[in-house]
N, C-alpha and C positions, 0 to 999 in steps of 0.2 A: 891756754889762751895767753898770748904775749901781752905784757903790760908795756906801755910806751916807753920810749927812751927818757922822756921827762919824768915819768913816775919812777923809773929805775934810778935816775939821778937823785931824786928826792929821798929814795930809800937809803942811798949811800951817804947822803949829806946829813941826814937827821936821825938815823936809826938809834943812836946811843941814848936818847931821852928815855927815862923810865916811865912806864905806864902800868895800868892795871893788867896788861897782858904779859907781864913778866913771868907768868906761869908757863908760857911757851918758851922753854929753854932748850939748848942743844941736847941736854940729857933726855928731856921729854920727847924730843923729835928723833932720837937715835933709833935706827931700825936694825941694829946689828943682830940682836937676839929676838927674833919675832916668833910668836906662837899664837895659835887660835885660842882665845879665852872668852867663850860666850858668857861665862859667869860675870864678866865685867860689864855686861849690859843688863842692869836690873829691869825686871819686868818682861824681858824677851825670852822666848823658849827656843832652844836649838831645834827641837823637832818641828815646830811650826815654821821656822825659817827654812829648814831643809825641804819641807813640803812645798813651800812657796817657790823655792828655787827649782824644784823638780818640774814645775809647770812652765819654766822658761826654756824655750828651744836653744840648743847649743850653749848650755850654761857653763860648760867646762872647756878650758883651753885658751891659751894666749896666742898660739901660732897655728895658722891654717894654710893649706895649700890650695891654690886656685888654678883649675885646669880648664882651658878653653877647648872647644870641640876639635880644633886643629892640633891639639897637643901642647900648645904654648902654656907654660907654667909660670905662675907668679905666687906671691905669698902675702898673707895678711897677718899683722901683728898688733896685739892690743897693748898699748903703752900705759905706763904709770907716770902721771905728770909730777915727778919729784926729782930733786937733785941730790938726794941722799946717795952716797956711794953704793949702797946695797941695791938701789933701784937702777944704778948704772952698770952693774955687773951683769951684762946680758949673757944668755947662754951662747956657747960657741956656735951652735947651729944657727942662731939668729944672726950673729956677727958675720959668719961666712956668707949667709944669704944677702945681707946688706952689701958686703964688699963685692959680691958677684953681680949685683943688680945693675941693669942699665938705667933704671928709673927708681928713685926713692920718692914715694908720695906720702905727704903728711897733711894734717888738717889744714895748715897754711904755711907759707914760706915767710918767716919773719925778717928775712934779709931785705933791706930797703933797695928797690931797683933803681932809684933816681935820687938826686940831691933834693928835688922838690918834695918827694914823698917823705924824706927824713925831716925836712923843715916843717912839713905839715904836722908831723908827729910831735914836734916841739912847741907847737902853738898852745900856750897855756890857756888861751881863751876858750879852747874847745873842751875844757874839762869842767868848767863851772856853768851854772845856770845863767840864763839871760838876766840883764840888769833892768831894774825898774826906772821910772822917770827921774829918780834922785841919784841915779848912778850906783845903786847898791844891788848886789846879787839877790835875786829872789830866792826864797826858800823852795826846796824841792818837795815839800809837803810829805816827806816820808813819815813824820811823826803822827800823821793822821791815820796811817795804815799799819805801821809796824809796831809791835809790842815794845813798850818802854825798856824792858830788860834787853831785848835784842838790839834796840837802838843804842843802849849803853855799851854793849859789846862791839857794835860797829864803830862807835866813837872811839873806844879804846884801841881798836885795830888801826884806825886812821892816825891816831896819836902815835902809835907804836912805829909806824912807817914814816912819820915826819910831816904828814899833812896837817895835823892838829885836830883835836877832837871836834872843834866847832865846824869844821868843813863838812861834817856829815849832813848838815842842813843846806849846803850850797853846791856841792858837787852835782853834776848831772847824774841822774840815776843810772844811766847806761855806763858811765865811768865807774861809779861805785860798784855796779854788778861785775864789771871787768876786774876790778881790784879784788873783790871777794872770791873770784874764781881761782886766785892764786893761793896755794897752800901756804899758811904762815910759816911752816917749817922750812920753806924754801928760802926764807929771809937770810939765814946764817951764811949760806954759800952763794947768795945772789951775786952775780958778776964774777964768780970764781969757778963753780961747778955748773955744767949745763944740766938742764932737765933731761930726762931719758929721751924725750922727743928730739931735743936739740942735739944730743949725742948721736942719735941715729942719723939725723940730717948731716952732721959733720962727718961721720964715718962714711956715709954715701958720697959726700962731696970729695973727700980725700981719696976715695977709690975711683973717682971719675964718673960717678952716676949723675944723671940729670935730675935736678930736684923739682918736684911738681907739688905746688900747693893746691889742695882740693877746694879751697875757698879763699876769697880775698881776705887779707888780714883785718880789713875794716868791716867785714860783714857782720860781726857780732854787734859792734857799736851802731852800725847803720840800722840793723834790725830793731834794736831797742830804742833808737831815737825816734822811730815812727810813733806818733801819738796813739795810734790804734793798738800798740803793743805795751801800753803803760802797765796793764795788769801783769803781763808776762815779766816785765822788768822787775816789778816789786816782788813777784813770786821767786825770781832768781835770787834777789837780794835776801829774802827771808830764808830760802832753802840753804844757801851757802853760809849765812850767818850762824847756822847751827854749829859749825866747826869752831866758832869763836867762844863757845860756852866753856867756862873754866871747869865744868863738871865732865867735859869730854876728856877721858883719861888717856895716859900713855898706853895702857893695856888695850884700850879700845882701838886706838890708832894702829897699834901693832897687829891687832887681829885683822884689820882690813888689809894691811900689807901682806900678812901671812896667807890670807885667802887669795890675794893676787898671785903670790909666788906659787901657790899650789894650783893655779889656773881655775880656781873656783869662783869665777866672775859672777855667775848667776846668784850664788849664795851671798856674795858681797853686795850685790844689787838689792837682794831681798832684805838684807840687814839694813841697808841704807834707807829703804822705803819704810821699814818698820820703825826706825828711829824718827823719821819725819812724822809718821802718824802718832808716835808717842809724844812728840813735841807739840804738834798742832791739833791733835785729836784726829780720829779716823777720817771723818768727812772732809774737814779742811785740809788735813795732811794729804789725802788722796787728790784733792783738787789742785793743790800747789804742786805736788809731784808730777801729776799728769800734764799740767800746763808747761812745766819746765822740760819734761821728757819729750813732749810733742815737738818742741823746738830743738833743744840741744841734741837730742838723739834722733827721733823719727825724721823730722824735716831735713836736718843736716845730713843724715845717713843717705837720704835720697840724692842730695846734692853731691855728696862724696861719690856715690855710685855712678852718677851721670858724668862726673868729671874724670873718673878713672877707667870707665868701661873700655874705651878705644885703646887705652894703653895696655890693659891686661889681656885684651884680645891678641896683642902682639907678644906678650910674655916678658919675663925677666924684670918684673916690677916688684918692689918691696913696699907694701902699703902699711904705714904705721899710724894708727889712730887710737884714741883713748879706748881702753879695754871695755868700758861700758857700751861702746858703739857696736860691739860684736854680737852679743846674744840677743834673743828675743825675736818675735815675729817680724818686727820692723828693723832688726839688726842687719849689719852688713852681710853676714853670712847668708841669711835667708834672701836678702835682696839680690845678691849675686847669683844664688841658685835659681831664683825666678827669672833671671836674665840668661839662663842657659849654661852657666858655669858649673863645673863640678867642684865643690868645696869640701875638703876633708881635713880633719884635725891632724896636726903633727904633734905627737906626744913628746914632752920634754922630761928629763930625768926627775925634776923636782915637783912635777905635777901629779895630781890624782888622776886615776883612770875612771872612765865612765862606768 
């Protein structure tokens, strides 16, 4: 999820201030030597996680071939939203497919199409809550719902990127949710290295492909600004604030990336869900996870499929969306199969086999 130009500018202007999030260092974030280490997750059992993953359809594989009944062929790739060089070293098979594609489709196209759209993104008034009769920003009432420890982590995060810890009470919840979706480890190369998604887009652009955004860049914020989605907004904030916990170790983060490298997406999802239940308790954790997945994955997958269907009927499309969007009964692979496409895995050298 792209953070606006204004937020990015604030990152660059104020990032040097020291905060309680200084534990997120370049060394902590380095993904050079990754390995799966389930022992780094106290209280979670590898066998239970693997059993949960085995129940997820299409649990393994980052790259899939999509074939229409006419014979037209396209491809589906699960991305890793990071700018670490290790995430940017795409397999040669994927690079060639991007370079040969007529259309590169991504979750959204972050390039501003007009001067007006750029100006709108720079409007600071869109980031803060409404003002009261005294001209002061109203509190967003997050503290009434979110655990004090998590609120402290959120405040630390905002301080670390230059907003200031106190803004946790005055930012629009939709804006805060958008900020938290960005991996803190992306901070160090922000504005220098692209995320994997952006690299794919640029590679396609330089090769002459047409870029297709599968949803409007403002769709996420628009969805969460709807008062009826207030619970969803707070659930997203709570879920993604988990990554701000200082107890989340480098070994744990590297395990997630190693699972991604091996194409074990379903197992990474099962691990993610288990951590959520461990943090919030089984019942509440299940409620939060389902609420977020129903929107970020299930609902948006349907929108993605609707947006790309006519394109992949013609073929030569490279679809790149977050890896979590691929597996599952509501995942893109099953959605496309239900629409009559043949979808088969393309095995890559560094991946596990089914």
